[in-house]
N, C-alpha and C positions, 0 to 999 in steps of 0.2 A: 581152607587150605587143603591144596592137592596132596596126598600123601601118599605111601606104599597101602597104607589100610583101606584107601578108597577101592583096592583091588577087591576085596573081600564084602565091600558092602552090595548091597541090594540095589539094582538098578529099575528106575521108573519109567515104564514104557506105556506110551498111549497110541495104539496103532501103529506101531513099529517104531514110533518116535521118541527117544529118548527124553525124560522131562529132567531138566537141571535146575530148574528153580519153581519153587512153588511158596503162594502165598499162602499163611495162616491166620485167621480170623477169629476171634474170642471176645465175646463182650459179657463182662463179668460184674457182680454189684454183691456185696458183703459175701464174697465168695473162699475167705482165707481157708477154711479147713480143706474145702475140694481142690484149690489151687496147688498145694504142695504135691498133691497125686498128679494133677493135669501137668504140671512141670517136669514131673519125672517122666510122665509117658512123652512128652514133647523130645526131652534129652535121649530117650529110649531110641526115638525115630531119627534124630541126629547122628548118632551113634550107629546105627543099622542101616540106613539109606543115602545112598549117595546123590544128594541132593542138596541145595542151598535152600534155606526156608526165609521167608520176610514176614515177620508178625506184626499183626496189626491188633494190637488190643484196644478195647474201649471200656474205659472204668466209669461205672454209672453213678458216682454219689455215695461209695461205701462208706460205712463209719466204723469198719476194722480195719484190716492191714491189707486190704486186697490191694491199694493201689502201690503201697509198697513192695510189693512181692512182684507185683508186675513189672517196677521198675528194676528191683534185683534181678530178675530172670534175664531183662532187656540188656541190662550194663554190658555185656560182653555178646551182644548179638545185633543182628541188623532188625530193625525193627521200629514200630511208634507205639506210643501210648497216649490216647486222646481222650478225649470228654465229648460228650454227646454237644452239639451245636444247639446254639441258644436252650442250656440247660437249666434255664430259668422254669421254663415252660413243663420240666419233667413233673413236677409234683401235681398239674391239673390234667395228666394224662394216666389212662387205666393202663395196667400193667402190659398187655400186648403191644399198646400203642407206645409206651417207655421202651419196650425192648425193639420196637423196629425202627424208632427214631435212632436210637444206638446203633443199629445194625448198617441204617442208611450215612450213618457218619462214616463208619468203619470202610465202606465200600470205597469213600472218597482218596482214600490212601492207598489203595491195592495198586501193586506193581503191574503195568501192563506188559512186561516181558514174562509175566508165571502165565502160562496158558490156564491153569487150574488153581484155585483157590478153594482150600481146605477151611471149610465153616464147622467150628465145634463148640459144642456144649460143655462148661466145666465140671459138670456131675456126670458126664457120661465116659466111662472106662473102656480103652481102646489098646491095641498092641500094634506091632509093624505090619503082620498080617492083614488087618483090619484096612490098612493104608494100600496095601499091594493088589489087595483083590478089588478093592475099587479101579483101580487101573487096570487090573486083567481085564476088566469089561470091554477095552478098546471103546471108550466114551467117544471119541470125534468120528471113527469110521462107522460107529452105530446111530451116531447123530443124538449124543445124548447132551442135552444141557447141564443137567443134575445128576447124579449118582449117588445115591443113600445109603448107609449102611443099613442091615437089620438090627434094629434097637431092641433088646429084650431086656425085661425086669428080671432082677435076680435077688434070691432071698437066701439069707444068711441060715448054714447049718452051725447051731448054736454050738452043739458037739463036737464036729469035726474044723470048724471054723473056716468051711469053703464055702463058696459062692455056688447056688444052683440057678441055673438059667431055668425060667418058668415057660420059655416057650411065646409070652405074651406080648404082643408089640406094643412098648409102652407109652410111645409117642402119639397117640390116637388121635390128640387134639389137633395136630398138623396132618393128619392123615386124610385123603378124599382119594374114592374112585371115583371115574366117568361113569355114571349111569344114562345108557341110552345114546351115548356120544352126544348129549346135547346139553347136560348139565354135570354138577360133580356133586357128590353124596359124600356124608360121614356119617360114619357109625360108632361117635365118641358117647360114650365113654369105653367102648368096647371095640376088638379088633376082630376082623373077619376072616382069620386065617384059621385052615382046616385042623391045625395040628393042635392050636392053643389049649389047653386044658380049661381055660376058664370061661371062653368064648365060642367053643365049638358046639354047643347046645343051642345057642341061641338062634332065633329065627330071621337070618339074615337073606335077602333075595338071592345074594351071590356068596360063595365060599369061594378063597384063595389059597391054593398051595403054596406055601412055603418055600418054593425051589426054582433056581435058576435067577433071571433077571424080572421083575414084575415093572410094568408101564402103571404109572398111576395118574391121578390128577395133581395131587401133592404129598409131599410127607418131608420128615426131615431125620427123625433118629438120632439126632445129636451127632452126628458124622458123617459128612458129605463133601464131595469135591463139587463146585460148580464153574462153569465155564466162564474164566472171569471176564471175557469181551462182552458176554452175556449179560453179567451183574452190571457192567456198564452202559448197557444199550439205555438209550432215552425210553422213558416211560416204564423200565423196569426197577422197582424199589419194592421196600418191606413197607406194609401199613396194614392195619388192622381195621377190617371195614364193620359197621354198626348194622346187622341184618335183621330182618323180621320175616317170618315165614319163609324162610330159604332153606332150600336144602343144602347148602354148604356146609351149614351148623344149623344144630336147633337150640340156638345159641344167641344171645345180644350183641357178641363181639365175636370175630373170629381170630384164631391162632395169625400171628405174621406172616408165616410159612403159607398159608394158604392163597391169598391175592399172590404174592412174589411168586410161587410156582408157576399160577394160572398165567400169569404176564411174563413171566421168563420163555415158558413154551411158544406163548403166542408171538411175543415179538422176535425168538429167535427161529421157528420152528422148527424147534427140537425136542426131545422126550423128558419127561422127568422119571426115572425108575428107582427101583430099591433094588439093590444086588445083595441077596440072601445069603451068600457065601460070606460077605463081610460082615461080620458080627461084634457088636458094641454092646455093652450092658451098663443098667444104672442101676445102683443099689442104693437106697436111701436108708442112712444111719451111719454105723461106723465105716470110715474111711479105710479100704483096704486094699493091697497089692492085687494085680488082676493075676487070676490062676492061670 
């Protein structure tokens, strides 16, 4: 409902065009503890930003109160709660494949009048500035198909109860860079940012400065806006490829974001980038308010 308070809200602009509607997609399973905080953060976005949100929640066989919490949150909001299609196959899939299957189900419910879809992990902590900074990159004008936040690990200072950013890009499983413009290379489990205190001494072929906008092969970071029509383009989907002797990952199976980003970029002709000014963090352990 439009009211006088909207005059004081933050307006989202993409390349000079105000964004009045935004999809929000969240996939969760057994996430009862973290969802309390996630929904508080969604509420903060609603209170601060002059934009309507359509929520697409995919609940994946939880044994706790995850589904109940999602239903309660959606009770007074526009959105849908769905279950992965053919969910009986989920028990036969490995974890990245299960998540990919769930994400693909959610894509089918996205509203096309929302130019951008915010994709969130429920164990990632963000604030209003995290979202505003993604749109400050003028993604349409710059040819971005996906703009990811810089997701850092956070450590809890037990004496002060403050969260300390580590500077380490935590989601290295989804992160790849282009190698010689021919292939994609992952440095999992390490990141390759110059100022990471944990990874700066490792002998990588290339170091990246954590500044500005960084074009990558694939990334997520737990908080990203993705071109909605790009997500709905034929041939663009999440999946987890089994690989052997591949430079994508020195693992048996890839993160679902890696092939998704590669396909999204190839099908749309647009870039996948990390906006380092948009910071989010992940703290494993006690659920705390974002400082």
